C-alpha positions as CSV (number, residue, x, y, z in Angstrom):
1,M,-39.7,11.0,2.3
2,A,-37.0,9.5,0.0
3,L,-34.4,9.8,2.8
4,A,-36.8,8.2,5.3
5,A,-37.5,5.4,3.0
6,E,-33.8,4.8,2.3
7,A,-33.1,4.8,6.0
8,F,-35.9,2.3,6.6
9,M,-34.6,0.0,3.9
10,T,-31.1,0.2,5.3
11,Q,-32.4,-0.8,8.8
12,L,-34.2,-3.8,7.3
13,A,-31.1,-4.8,5.4
14,A,-29.0,-4.5,8.6
15,A,-31.3,-6.8,10.5
16,E,-30.6,-9.6,7.9
17,P,-27.6,-12.0,8.6
18,W,-24.4,-11.5,6.8
19,P,-24.6,-13.6,3.5
20,E,-21.9,-16.0,2.4
21,N,-21.7,-14.3,-1.1
22,A,-20.9,-10.8,0.1
23,A,-18.5,-9.1,-2.4
24,L,-16.0,-6.3,-1.9
25,Y,-15.3,-4.3,-5.1
26,Q,-12.0,-2.6,-5.7
27,Q,-9.7,-1.7,-8.6
28,L,-6.8,-3.9,-9.7
29,K,-3.4,-3.7,-8.0
30,E,0.0,-3.0,-9.4
31,E,1.4,-6.4,-8.7
32,Q,-1.1,-8.1,-11.1
33,I,0.4,-6.4,-14.2
34,L,4.0,-7.2,-13.7
35,L,4.2,-9.8,-16.4
36,S,8.0,-10.1,-16.6
37,D,8.4,-12.7,-13.8
38,N,6.8,-16.0,-13.2
39,A,5.3,-15.2,-9.8
40,S,3.4,-12.2,-11.1
41,S,2.4,-14.0,-14.2
42,L,0.7,-16.7,-12.0
43,A,-1.0,-13.9,-10.1
44,V,-2.4,-12.5,-13.3
45,Q,-3.7,-15.8,-14.4
46,A,-5.4,-16.3,-11.0
47,E,-6.9,-12.8,-11.3
48,Q,-8.2,-13.5,-14.8
49,A,-9.9,-16.6,-13.6
50,Q,-11.5,-14.6,-10.7
51,L,-12.7,-11.9,-13.1
52,L,-14.4,-14.5,-15.3
53,Q,-16.1,-16.1,-12.3
54,S,-17.3,-12.8,-10.9
55,F,-18.2,-11.1,-14.2
56,F,-21.9,-11.0,-13.4
57,I,-23.5,-10.7,-10.0
58,G,-26.7,-8.7,-10.9
59,E,-27.8,-5.8,-13.0
60,V,-27.2,-3.3,-10.2
61,L,-23.4,-4.0,-10.4
62,Q,-22.9,-4.3,-14.1
63,P,-19.8,-2.4,-15.2
64,S,-20.6,1.1,-16.3
65,N,-19.6,2.4,-19.7
66,H,-17.7,5.5,-18.8
67,L,-18.3,8.4,-21.2
68,G,-19.9,6.0,-23.7
69,S,-16.7,3.9,-24.2
70,P,-17.1,0.1,-24.5
71,P,-16.8,-2.1,-21.4
72,L,-13.2,-3.2,-20.6
73,D,-12.4,-6.8,-21.4
74,S,-10.5,-8.9,-19.0
75,L,-7.2,-8.3,-20.7
76,Q,-7.5,-4.6,-20.5
77,Q,-8.5,-4.9,-16.9
78,C,-5.4,-6.9,-16.1
79,H,-3.3,-3.9,-17.3
80,V,-4.8,-1.6,-14.7
81,S,-2.9,-0.8,-11.5
82,L,-4.1,1.0,-8.4
83,V,-2.3,4.1,-7.3
84,L,-1.4,4.7,-3.7
85,G,-4.3,5.9,-1.6
86,S,-7.1,3.6,-2.8
87,P,-5.2,0.4,-2.1
88,A,-4.7,1.5,1.5
89,L,-8.5,1.8,1.9
90,D,-9.0,-1.5,0.2
91,T,-6.6,-3.1,2.6
92,V,-8.2,-1.4,5.6
93,L,-11.6,-2.7,4.7
94,Q,-10.3,-6.3,4.0
95,A,-8.5,-6.3,7.4
96,F,-11.6,-5.0,9.2
97,L,-13.9,-7.7,7.7
98,Q,-11.3,-10.4,8.4
99,M,-11.1,-9.2,12.0
100,C,-14.9,-9.3,12.2
101,N,-14.7,-12.9,10.8
102,L,-17.1,-11.9,8.0
103,P,-16.6,-13.7,4.7
104,V,-16.2,-11.5,1.6
105,R,-15.3,-12.2,-2.0
106,V,-12.9,-9.7,-3.5
107,V,-13.9,-8.6,-7.0
108,C,-11.3,-6.5,-8.8
109,R,-12.6,-4.2,-11.6
110,A,-10.7,-1.6,-13.5
111,N,-13.7,0.8,-13.5
112,A,-14.8,0.1,-9.9
113,E,-14.6,3.8,-9.2
114,Y,-17.4,4.4,-11.7
115,M,-19.5,1.5,-10.5
116,S,-19.6,2.8,-6.9
117,P,-22.7,4.7,-5.9
118,S,-20.6,7.5,-4.4
119,G,-17.9,7.4,-7.1
120,K,-15.4,6.1,-4.5
121,V,-13.8,2.8,-3.7
122,P,-13.9,0.4,-2.1
123,F,-17.6,-0.6,-1.9
124,I,-19.4,-3.8,-0.9
125,H,-22.4,-5.7,-2.2
126,V,-24.3,-7.4,0.6
127,G,-27.6,-8.9,-0.2
128,N,-29.5,-6.1,-2.0
129,Q,-27.4,-3.3,-0.5
130,V,-24.5,-1.5,-2.1
131,V,-22.5,0.5,0.4
132,S,-19.4,2.6,-0.5
133,E,-16.6,4.2,1.5
134,L,-15.0,3.0,4.7
135,G,-17.1,5.0,7.3
136,P,-20.6,3.9,6.0
137,I,-19.4,0.3,5.5
138,V,-18.1,0.2,9.2
139,Q,-21.5,1.6,10.3
140,F,-23.4,-0.9,8.1
141,V,-21.4,-3.8,9.6
142,K,-22.0,-2.5,13.1
143,A,-25.8,-2.3,12.4
144,K,-25.6,-6.0,11.7
145,G,-24.1,-6.7,15.1
146,H,-20.4,-6.7,14.3
147,S,-18.1,-4.2,16.1
148,L,-14.5,-4.5,17.1
149,S,-14.7,-1.8,19.7
150,D,-17.6,-3.0,21.9
151,G,-15.2,-4.0,24.6
152,L,-13.8,-0.5,25.0
153,D,-15.0,2.0,27.6
154,E,-16.0,5.5,26.6
155,V,-12.6,7.0,27.3
156,Q,-10.9,4.3,25.2
157,K,-13.4,4.8,22.3
158,A,-12.7,8.6,22.4
159,E,-9.0,7.9,22.3
160,M,-9.5,5.4,19.4
161,K,-11.4,7.9,17.4
162,A,-8.7,10.6,18.0
163,Y,-6.0,8.3,16.6
164,M,-8.2,7.4,13.7
165,E,-8.6,11.1,12.9
166,L,-4.8,11.4,13.1
167,V,-4.3,8.6,10.6
168,N,-6.8,10.0,8.2
169,N,-5.5,13.6,8.5
170,M,-1.9,12.6,8.2
171,L,-1.3,9.3,6.4
172,L,-4.2,9.3,4.0
173,T,-3.6,13.0,3.1
174,A,0.2,12.3,2.7
175,E,-0.6,9.4,0.3
176,L,-2.9,11.6,-1.8
177,Y,-0.2,14.3,-1.8
178,L,2.5,12.0,-3.1
179,Q,0.1,10.5,-5.6
180,W,-1.2,13.7,-7.1
181,C,1.0,16.6,-6.0
182,D,4.6,15.3,-6.3
183,D,5.5,16.0,-9.9
184,V,7.9,13.1,-10.4
185,T,5.4,10.6,-9.0
186,V,2.6,12.0,-11.0
187,E,4.4,11.8,-14.3
188,E,6.1,8.5,-13.8
189,I,3.5,6.5,-11.8
190,T,0.1,8.2,-11.3
191,H,-0.9,9.4,-14.7
192,P,0.2,6.2,-16.6
193,R,-1.6,3.9,-14.1
194,Y,-4.7,5.9,-13.6
195,G,-5.3,6.4,-17.3
196,S,-4.1,3.0,-18.5
197,P,-7.6,1.4,-19.2
198,Y,-8.5,4.2,-21.6
199,P,-7.4,5.2,-25.1
200,W,-5.7,8.5,-25.8
201,P,-6.7,11.3,-25.3
202,L,-9.3,10.1,-22.7
203,N,-6.6,8.6,-20.5
204,R,-4.9,12.0,-20.2
205,I,-8.2,13.9,-19.8
206,L,-9.4,11.7,-16.9
207,S,-6.0,11.8,-15.2
208,Y,-5.7,15.6,-15.3
209,Q,-9.3,15.8,-14.2
210,K,-8.6,13.7,-11.1
211,Q,-5.4,15.6,-10.4
212,W,-7.2,18.9,-10.5
213,E,-9.9,17.5,-8.1
214,I,-7.3,16.3,-5.6
215,R,-5.1,19.4,-5.8
216,R,-8.2,21.6,-5.2
217,K,-8.8,19.6,-2.0
218,M,-5.2,19.9,-0.9
219,K,-5.4,23.6,-1.3
220,A,-8.6,23.8,0.8
221,I,-6.9,22.0,3.7
222,G,-3.6,23.9,3.4
223,W,-1.4,21.1,2.0
224,A,-1.0,22.5,-1.5
225,G,2.0,24.7,-0.5
226,K,3.8,22.0,1.4
227,S,7.1,20.6,0.2
228,L,7.8,16.8,0.0
229,E,10.1,17.1,3.0
230,Q,7.4,18.7,5.1
231,V,4.9,15.9,4.1
232,L,7.5,13.2,5.0
233,E,8.1,15.0,8.3
234,D,4.3,14.9,9.0
235,V,4.3,11.1,8.2
236,D,7.2,10.6,10.6
237,Q,5.4,12.5,13.4
238,C,2.3,10.4,12.9
239,C,4.3,7.2,12.9
240,Q,6.0,8.3,16.1
241,A,2.7,8.9,17.8
242,L,1.4,5.6,16.7
243,S,4.5,3.8,17.8
244,Q,4.4,5.3,21.2
245,R,0.7,4.4,21.6
246,L,1.3,0.8,20.5
247,G,4.4,0.2,22.6
248,T,5.0,-3.5,23.1
249,Q,1.3,-4.4,22.9
250,P,0.1,-6.7,20.1
251,Y,-2.7,-4.3,19.2
252,F,-3.4,-0.6,20.1
253,F,-5.8,-1.6,22.9
254,N,-3.9,-4.6,24.2
255,K,-5.0,-8.1,23.1
256,Q,-7.9,-7.6,20.7
257,P,-7.9,-5.6,17.4
258,T,-10.2,-2.6,16.9
259,E,-11.1,-0.5,14.0
260,L,-8.0,1.5,14.7
261,D,-5.8,-1.6,14.1
262,A,-7.5,-2.2,10.8
263,L,-7.0,1.4,9.7
264,V,-3.4,1.7,10.7
265,F,-2.5,-1.7,9.2
266,G,-4.1,-0.8,5.9
267,H,-2.2,2.4,5.5
268,L,1.2,1.2,6.8
269,F,1.0,-2.1,4.9
270,T,0.3,-0.2,1.7
271,I,3.2,2.2,2.3
272,L,5.6,-0.6,3.0
273,T,4.6,-2.7,-0.1
274,T,3.9,0.0,-2.8
275,Q,6.8,0.8,-5.2
276,L,7.2,4.5,-5.7
277,T,9.9,6.6,-7.3
278,S,11.9,6.6,-4.1
279,D,11.8,4.7,-0.8
280,E,11.6,7.8,1.4
281,L,8.0,7.2,2.5
282,S,8.4,3.5,3.4
283,E,11.7,4.3,5.2
284,K,9.8,6.6,7.6
285,V,7.6,3.6,8.6
286,K,10.6,1.2,8.8
287,N,12.2,3.5,11.4
288,Y,9.7,2.1,13.9
289,N,10.3,-1.6,14.5
290,N,7.1,-2.2,16.5
291,L,4.9,-0.8,13.6
292,V,6.6,-3.1,11.1
293,A,6.1,-6.0,13.5
294,F,2.5,-5.0,14.0
295,C,1.9,-5.1,10.3
296,R,3.5,-8.5,10.0
297,R,1.5,-9.8,12.9
298,I,-1.8,-8.8,11.4
299,E,-0.8,-10.1,8.0
300,Q,0.1,-13.5,9.4
301,Q,-3.0,-13.8,11.6
302,Y,-5.7,-12.5,9.3
303,F,-4.4,-13.0,5.8
304,E,-1.8,-15.8,5.6
305,G,-4.2,-18.5,6.8
306,H,-7.1,-17.2,4.7
307,D,-5.0,-17.3,1.5
308,K,-5.6,-21.0,1.1
309,D,-9.3,-20.6,1.4
310,N,-9.8,-17.4,-0.6
311,S,-7.9,-17.4,-3.8
312,S,-9.4,-14.1,-4.8
313,S,-7.7,-12.2,-2.0
314,A,-5.3,-9.8,-3.7
315,T,-4.1,-8.5,-0.4
316,S,-3.1,-11.9,0.9
317,R,-1.1,-12.7,-2.2
318,S,0.8,-9.5,-2.2
319,A,1.4,-9.7,1.5
320,K,3.1,-13.1,1.3
321,R,5.4,-11.7,-1.4
322,S,6.4,-8.6,0.5
323,L,6.5,-8.9,4.3
324,L,6.8,-12.6,4.9
325,R,10.1,-13.0,3.0
């Protein structure tokens, strides 16, 4: 009965038009804590203003007090950065919503992971509905009458889904591997960033808990025993397949973007613009000129123009600093 009632309420919500005050919740990004230069300092000030404006949007989305600790104030939140993996999904979702021409306000919270109903980010607040994770969000948007792949025939849709599986199985998994299984990255980047909102020893406990969870998943899918060189080779093979499918087209299915374009852009853009302990991962993408041009094209069309109208878009700010130079 509970599942039937939930499904009925979801159908009712899907029948309602997309509201102007829809919000996308994500964690804060690395660029917003680099206080040493003027450009990043201005980004932090803008983010602080956005945090103050979006501090309260209803009881259902009040920040949770993880393990009884006090809520994070805005200064603590500005010292949080997002490790590779989650920002890719944030960027995927922002690109998808932009391509659907659906307005959304980006709300950055340090503890967004613990506010999410599934414990995963990103998630959206639309009307009285809170939907988390990329797949359910895409289905929720489709139920409201917005789909990027309606113009494809059945064969093309099957091909699109196959390439989306390739991206999820290779790029997303490789990002998680580098984030949590590469010892140098874990010690120098992942642990400090992931635990930065919390006092010692909670910061270490939560970081090791997350690392154990991810490594257990890696073991289950056969990635735990891989070397970094093998993972980078998998990324290269994935990029090669994507590059061959894209060819000289503006998008993977010619003139109009689909969910595949949003997914590929989100992951490749994040790889190209995230600083790690080495450039080996980003260099794999840069070997394919049409993929880099593809990212730049989507950035310019769907983010550069929107930057003036949506000052809370963290993706558009970081995009202008990285790819449009």
